[in-house]
C-alpha positions in Angstrom: 0.1 0.1 0.0 1.4 3.3 -0.9 2.0 5.4 2.4 -0.4 8.2 2.3 0.8 9.8 5.0 3.6 11.7 5.6 6.2 11.7 8.4 5.4 13.7 10.2 1.6 12.7 10.2 2.7 9.5 10.7 4.8 10.5 14.0 1.2 12.4 14.9 -1.0 9.3 14.8 1.6 7.2 16.1 1.9 9.7 19.3 -1.7 9.4 19.4 -2.2 6.3 19.5 0.1 5.6 22.5 -0.9 9.0 24.3 -4.7 8.1 24.0 -4.8 5.8 26.8 -3.0 7.8 29.2 -6.0 9.3 30.8 -7.7 6.1 31.5 -5.0 3.8 32.9 -4.8 6.7 35.4 -8.4 6.5 36.4 -7.8 2.3 37.1 -4.8 2.5 38.5 -6.8 5.0 41.4 -9.7 2.5 41.3 -7.4 -0.2 41.7 -5.6 1.6 44.5 -9.2 2.0 46.3 -9.8 -1.8 46.0 -6.8 -2.7 47.3 -7.2 0.0 50.2 -10.5 -1.2 50.7 -9.7 -5.3 50.6 -6.9 -4.1 52.9 -9.3 -2.7 54.8 -11.8 -5.6 54.5 -9.4 -8.0 55.3 -8.0 -6.2 58.3 -11.2 -6.2 59.5 -11.4 -10.1 59.1 -8.3 -10.6 60.7 -9.3 -8.6 63.8 -12.5 -10.6 63.5 -10.7 -13.9 63.3 -8.8 -12.4 66.4 -11.7 -12.0 68.2 -12.8 -15.4 67.3 -9.8 -17.0 68.4 -10.0 -15.2 71.6 -14.1 -16.5 71.6 -12.7 -19.7 71.5 -9.9 -19.7 74.0 -12.5 -18.3 76.3 -14.7 -20.7 75.5 -12.1 -23.5 75.7 -11.4 -22.1 79.0 -14.8 -22.1 80.4 -15.2 -26.1 79.1 -11.7 -27.3 80.6 -13.0 -25.6 84.0 -16.8 -26.9 84.2 -15.1 -30.0 83.1 -12.7 -29.7 86.3 -15.6 -28.7 88.4 -17.3 -31.6 86.8 -14.6 -33.7 87.8 -13.9 -32.2 91.9 -18.0 -32.8 92.0 -17.2 -36.6 90.9 -14.2 -37.4 93.1 -15.9 -35.3 95.8 -18.9 -37.2 95.9 -16.8 -40.3 95.1 -14.8 -39.6 98.4 -18.2 -38.6 100.5 -19.4 -41.8 99.4 -16.4 -44.0 100.6 -16.3 -41.7 103.8 -20.0 -42.6 104.4 -19.4 -46.5 103.6 -15.9 -46.2 106.0 -16.8 -47.0 109.3 -15.9 -44.3 111.7 -13.2 -44.7 113.8 -15.2 -43.2 117.1 -18.0 -45.9 118.1 -20.2 -45.1 121.2 -22.2 -48.0 122.5 -24.4 -48.3 125.5 -23.9 -50.5 128.6 -25.5 -48.7 131.2 -24.0 -45.5 130.2 -22.4 -44.4 127.0 -19.0 -46.4 125.5 -16.7 -45.1 123.6 -14.2 -46.5 122.2 -11.6 -46.5 119.0 -9.9 -48.8 116.9 -6.3 -48.0 118.4 -7.4 -49.2 121.6 -8.6 -46.4 123.9 -12.2 -46.3 125.5 -13.6 -44.5 128.2 -17.1 -45.0 130.0 -18.2 -43.4 133.0 -20.1 -45.6 135.9 -21.4 -45.4 139.1 -24.1 -46.3 141.7 -26.7 -45.0 143.7 -27.9 -47.3 147.6 -30.7 -45.8 149.3 -30.9 -47.8 152.7 -33.9 -47.9 155.2 -32.7 -49.5 158.5 -34.5 -50.9 161.3 -33.1 -52.2 164.6 -35.0 -53.5 167.4 -32.5 -54.5 170.6 -33.3 -55.9 173.9 -34.9 -53.2 176.4 -31.8 -53.3 178.6 -29.6 -51.5 176.7 -27.9 -48.3 178.0 -30.0 -44.9 176.8 -26.8 -44.2 174.7 -27.1 -47.6 173.2 -30.7 -47.6 172.5 -30.1 -43.9 170.4 -28.3 -46.3 168.0 -31.2 -48.4 167.1 -34.8 -47.8 165.5 -35.2 -47.0 162.1 -32.3 -44.8 160.2 -32.2 -43.9 156.5 -28.6 -43.5 154.5 -26.9 -43.1 151.7 -25.0 -46.7 152.0 -22.8 -45.6 148.4 -22.7 -43.1 146.1 -19.9 -43.8 143.9 -18.5 -42.2 140.6 -16.2 -42.6 138.2 -15.2 -44.1 135.0 -13.0 -46.8 133.7 -11.9 -47.5 130.3 -8.7 -49.4 128.1 -5.2 -47.7 126.2 -3.1 -49.1 123.4 -0.7 -51.5 124.3 -3.1 -53.3 127.1 -3.4 -51.2 129.4 -6.5 -50.3 131.7 -8.0 -48.3 134.0 -10.7 -47.6 136.4 -11.7 -44.6 138.8 -14.0 -44.4 141.6 -15.2 -42.3 144.6 -17.4 -42.7 147.4 -19.4 -39.2 148.2 -22.3 -40.8 150.3 -23.0 -39.2 153.8 -20.8 -36.1 152.6 -17.9 -38.0 152.9 -15.6 -38.0 149.8 -13.3 -41.1 150.0 -11.3 -43.6 147.0 -12.7 -46.7 146.2 -11.7 -48.3 143.5 -8.6 -46.3 141.9 -6.1 -48.7 139.7 -4.4 -49.4 136.5 -4.4 -52.9 134.8 -2.3 -54.5 132.3 -3.0 -57.6 130.4 0.1 -59.4 130.4 -1.2 -62.3 128.6 -4.6 -64.1 127.3 -5.6 -64.7 130.5 -2.9 -62.8 133.0 -4.4 -59.5 134.6 -1.9 -57.1 136.6 -3.6 -54.2 138.6 -1.6 -51.8 140.4 -3.6 -49.5 143.3 -6.2 -49.5 144.9 -8.4 -52.3 144.6 -9.6 -55.7 146.9 -7.4 -58.3 147.7 -8.6 -61.5 147.1 -10.5 -62.2 149.8 -13.7 -65.2 149.1 -16.6 -65.1 146.8 -19.0 -62.8 148.3 -16.3 -60.4 149.2 -14.9 -60.2 145.7 -18.5 -60.3 144.3 -19.5 -56.7 143.5 -21.9 -55.2 146.4 -24.3 -54.5 143.1 -25.0 -58.2 143.2 -25.0 -59.5 146.6 -28.4 -61.6 147.4 -28.4 -59.7 151.1 -28.1 -55.7 151.6 -24.7 -56.2 153.4 -22.4 -58.9 153.1 -21.5 -61.8 155.7 -20.5 -60.7 159.2 -17.1 -62.1 159.2 -16.4 -59.8 155.8 -17.2 -56.7 158.3 -15.2 -58.3 161.5 -11.9 -59.2 159.6 -11.0 -56.1 157.8 -11.9 -56.8 154.1 -11.5 -53.5 153.0 -9.6 -52.2 149.5 -5.4 -51.4 149.8 -3.0 -50.6 147.5 -1.0 -53.3 146.2 0.4 -55.1 143.1 -2.4 -57.9 142.1 -2.2 -60.8 139.4 -4.7 -62.8 138.1 -4.9 -65.9 135.9 -8.3 -66.2 134.5 -9.2 -69.9 132.3 -12.0 -71.4 131.5 -12.5 -73.7 134.9 -9.8 -72.2 136.9 -9.0 -68.1 138.2 -5.5 -68.1 140.5 -5.0 -64.8 142.3 -1.9 -63.9 144.3 -1.3 -59.8 145.6 1.2 -58.0 148.0 -0.4 -55.1 149.4 0.2 -51.9 152.0 -2.8 -50.3 153.5 -5.6 -48.0 152.4 -5.5 -44.7 151.2 -6.4 -42.6 154.3 -4.0 -44.7 156.5 -1.3 -44.6 153.9 -1.6 -40.3 154.9 0.7 -41.3 158.0 4.1 -42.7 157.8 3.5 -44.6 161.0 1.8 -47.1 159.2 3.6 -49.6 157.3 1.5 -52.6 157.4 1.5 -54.8 154.6 0.3 -57.9 153.5 0.3 -61.0 150.9 -3.2 -62.6 149.8 -3.8 -65.3 147.7 -7.1 -67.2 146.4 -7.5 -70.2 144.1 -11.2 -71.3 142.5 -11.7 -74.1 140.3 -15.4 -73.9 138.7 -15.9 -77.5 136.7 -19.4 -78.2 135.0 -21.0 -80.4 137.0 -24.9 -81.9 136.2 -25.8 -78.8 134.0 -24.8 -76.6 136.6 -21.4 -75.4 137.7 -19.8 -76.2 141.1 -17.2 -73.6 142.9 -14.8 -74.9 145.2 -12.3 -72.6 146.4 -9.9 -71.2 149.2 -7.6 -68.1 149.9 -4.7 -67.6 152.4 -3.7 -64.1 153.8 -0.7 -63.0 155.8 -0.7 -59.6 156.9 2.4 -58.0 158.7 1.6 -55.6 161.4 3.8 -52.8 161.2 2.6 -50.0 163.0 3.1 -47.4 165.5 0.0 -49.2 167.7 -0.1 -52.9 167.2 -4.3 -53.1 167.8 -6.3 -54.3 165.5 -10.2 -54.4 166.5 -12.5 -57.1 165.1 -16.5 -56.0 165.0 -19.9 -56.3 163.1 -23.0 -54.6 163.1 -26.1 -57.1 163.7 -27.1 -57.3 160.0 -28.1 -54.0 158.8 -25.3 -50.8 158.1 -27.5 -48.0 159.7 -26.7 -48.4 163.3 -23.1 -47.7 164.6 -24.2 -50.0 167.5 -22.3 -53.4 167.4 -23.1 -56.6 169.9 -19.7 -58.0 169.2 -16.6 -56.4 169.5 -12.6 -58.0 170.6 -9.9 -55.8 170.5 -6.3 -57.4 170.7 -3.3 -55.3 171.5 0.5 -56.1 170.8 -0.7 -57.6 167.4 2.1 -58.3 164.9 0.7 -60.9 162.6 -2.3 -61.4 160.7 -3.4 -65.2 159.3 -5.9 -65.8 157.5 -7.6 -68.8 155.9 -10.8 -69.0 153.8 -12.7 -71.8 152.5 -15.8 -71.4 149.9 -18.2 -73.4 147.9 -21.1 -73.3 145.4 -23.5 -74.5 143.3 -24.9 -72.4 140.2 -27.6 -74.3 138.1 -30.2 -71.9 136.5 -32.8 -70.7 139.1 -31.2 -72.1 141.4 -28.3 -71.4 143.7 -26.2 -72.5 147.1 -23.2 -70.9 148.3 -21.3 -71.4 151.7 -18.1 -69.8 153.5 -15.5 -69.6 156.2 -13.0 -67.8 157.6 -10.5 -68.6 160.4 -8.6 -65.2 161.4 -5.3 -66.0 163.6 -3.3 -63.0 165.1 -0.3 -63.4 166.7 0.9 -61.7 169.4 3.9 -60.3 172.0 3.3 -62.4 175.4 0.3 -63.3 174.9 -1.7 -66.7 173.8 -2.8 -65.9 169.9 -6.3 -65.8 169.1 -8.3 -67.8 166.5 -11.3 -66.5 165.2 -14.1 -67.9 162.8 -16.9 -66.7 160.9 -19.2 -67.9 158.3 -22.5 -68.2 156.4 -24.8 -70.8 154.5 -27.0 -69.9 151.9 -30.0 -71.0 149.9 -31.6 -68.8 146.6 -34.2 -69.4 143.8 -35.3 -67.0 141.1 -39.3 -67.1 141.3 -39.2 -66.1 137.3 -37.6 -67.6 134.2 -34.5 -65.7 135.1 -31.2 -67.2 136.1 -28.6 -66.5 138.8 -25.4 -65.3 136.9 -21.5 -66.1 137.8 -18.6 -65.5 136.3 -14.8 -66.3 136.1 -15.3 -67.2 140.5 -18.3 -64.5 141.9 -21.6 -63.6 141.0 -22.6 -61.4 138.4 -25.6 -58.9 137.5 -29.2 -60.8 137.2 -30.5 -59.5 134.1 -34.0 -60.2 133.9 -35.5 -61.9 130.4 -38.6 -60.0 130.5 -37.8 -56.7 132.4 -40.4 -54.0 132.8 -38.9 -51.8 130.0 -40.2 -54.7 127.8 -43.8 -55.2 129.5 -42.9 -57.4 131.6 -42.2 -57.2 135.7 -38.3 -58.4 135.8 -37.0 -60.9 137.7 -38.2 -62.3 141.4 -35.5 -63.9 143.5 -36.1 -65.5 147.1 -33.0 -66.1 149.7 -32.3 -67.6 153.1 -29.1 -67.5 154.9 -27.7 -68.3 158.1 -25.0 -66.9 159.0 -22.6 -66.8 162.1 -19.4 -64.9 164.3 -17.2 -66.2 166.3 -14.8 -63.7 168.3 -13.8 -65.7 171.6 -10.4 -67.2 171.6 -7.3 -66.9 173.2 -8.4 -65.2 176.1 -10.3 -62.5 174.0 -14.0 -62.8 174.5 -15.8 -60.2 172.2 -19.1 -62.2 171.7 -20.9 -64.8 169.3 -23.4 -63.4 167.0 -25.8 -65.8 165.0 -28.6 -64.4 162.3 -30.9 -66.1 160.7 -32.1 -64.3 157.9 -34.4 -64.3 154.4 -34.5 -61.6 151.6 -36.6 -60.7 148.3 -34.8 -59.2 145.7 -37.4 -57.4 142.5 -34.7 -56.4 139.7 -37.2 -54.8 137.4 -34.0 -53.7 134.7 -30.8 -54.7 134.3 -29.7 -51.7 136.5 -32.4 -51.3 139.0 -32.6 -53.7 141.9 -34.8 -53.3 145.0 -33.8 -55.7 148.2 -36.3 -56.1 151.5 -34.5 -58.5 154.0 -35.3 -59.5 158.0 -32.7 -61.1 160.3 -33.4 -62.4 163.7 -29.9 -61.9 165.8 -28.6 -63.5 168.6 -25.7 -62.5 170.5 -23.7 -64.5 173.5 -20.8 -63.4 175.6 -21.6 -59.7 174.2 -19.6 -57.1 175.3 -22.6 -54.7 174.9 -24.8 -56.5 178.1 -28.1 -55.7 178.8 -29.3 -55.6 182.6 -26.5 -57.4 182.8 -26.9 -60.1 181.1 -24.8 -61.3 177.6 -27.4 -63.0 176.0 -30.0 -62.1 174.1 -31.9 -61.5 170.5 -32.7 -58.5 168.1 -34.6 -58.2 165.3 -33.5 -56.0 162.0 -35.5 -54.9 158.9 -34.1 -53.2 155.8 -34.7 -52.2 152.5 -32.6 -50.7 149.5 -33.0 -49.2 146.7 -30.6 -48.8 144.3 -29.8 -48.1 140.5 -25.9 -47.9 138.7 -24.8 -46.8 135.3 
């Protein structure tokens, strides 16, 4: 094709062809920049939103983790509470007349106490002096009010503390520590009963009459401070101890008496019941500043201070005692007999030997049994107590008792008593006693119009409870 344009025109055309798009390109660039700016803003907004969502997600995860932990803690607490509820408590409380608190590691504690309220009347011969008559008649007394506690400690140790606050006179009763030296052997240290006979070793809560036999009163059977060992088997009880004196006497350094007391009991099963055969021996060295002993006994009840028989021995150096005891217990029935001989060694005088004893039979009128355990009588528990709609347990007893304080030139008198008693035990820990005794005395230091032989009557009633 023939070039119809000249060079100048061509140049213009070319120049125009390249120059014309320039305004549109600038506008596009600005638009693109705006779009890029908008996109950047959107991207920043999106980044901020993503950051916000990530924060919310993290917070939600934290809340979910916290809720999960709370749930796990609650589950663990519930499991622990259930386990604690199912696990036995380390402290146990049982009721044995009073609350007994014990733990699995060997500790235990139980309060204890008793109250005995007596009414007694003694009708003596008319020939007694007016001052002697003042001690007779009807009287009321709190025979015993014991308060204390006992229990056990880890390692096989035990304890008992008990005081008597009857009649506003505070005195120490049982106060000792025990140690279980073996399966059948127990050691006891403190104020306790020496190893006397069957009735003396039986608690006064469980005796069949208001008072124990007369020789227990006369020969000074009382608690003393000492160390005792006891073996208790299925058919044998052996006891041996060394004792000083009672706590009140030990308050004076001029009283230095000591004794050795032992007791042996066999208790085999015979003809469906238990046969009790035993004996005791007593040796006491009297190292007191005033070597005098006095043996005396009340007439059947404790409410009078008058004693019809009494023997005072001066220049005494030793006591030697020997006791024999027998009993048979079978269901409702029991029979008991004891006797004790006490010899007093004296300087320059003949040694007197005194004797006392008793024989007794008893029977339960209700469908209950006389309780015997480890060489002594124990608590009678009514099968149908007053608390369960029954009448409780009823027991009747008859006894012959004697005490002879004549011997070796000493005339202290002889006392014999025929007695009967009725016991009503409405519940395990409550007991009522009614007993009557006729007393004969002979060669009595207390005379009636010069007569040393006469009779007296004694009636007593007791209400008691213990815990």
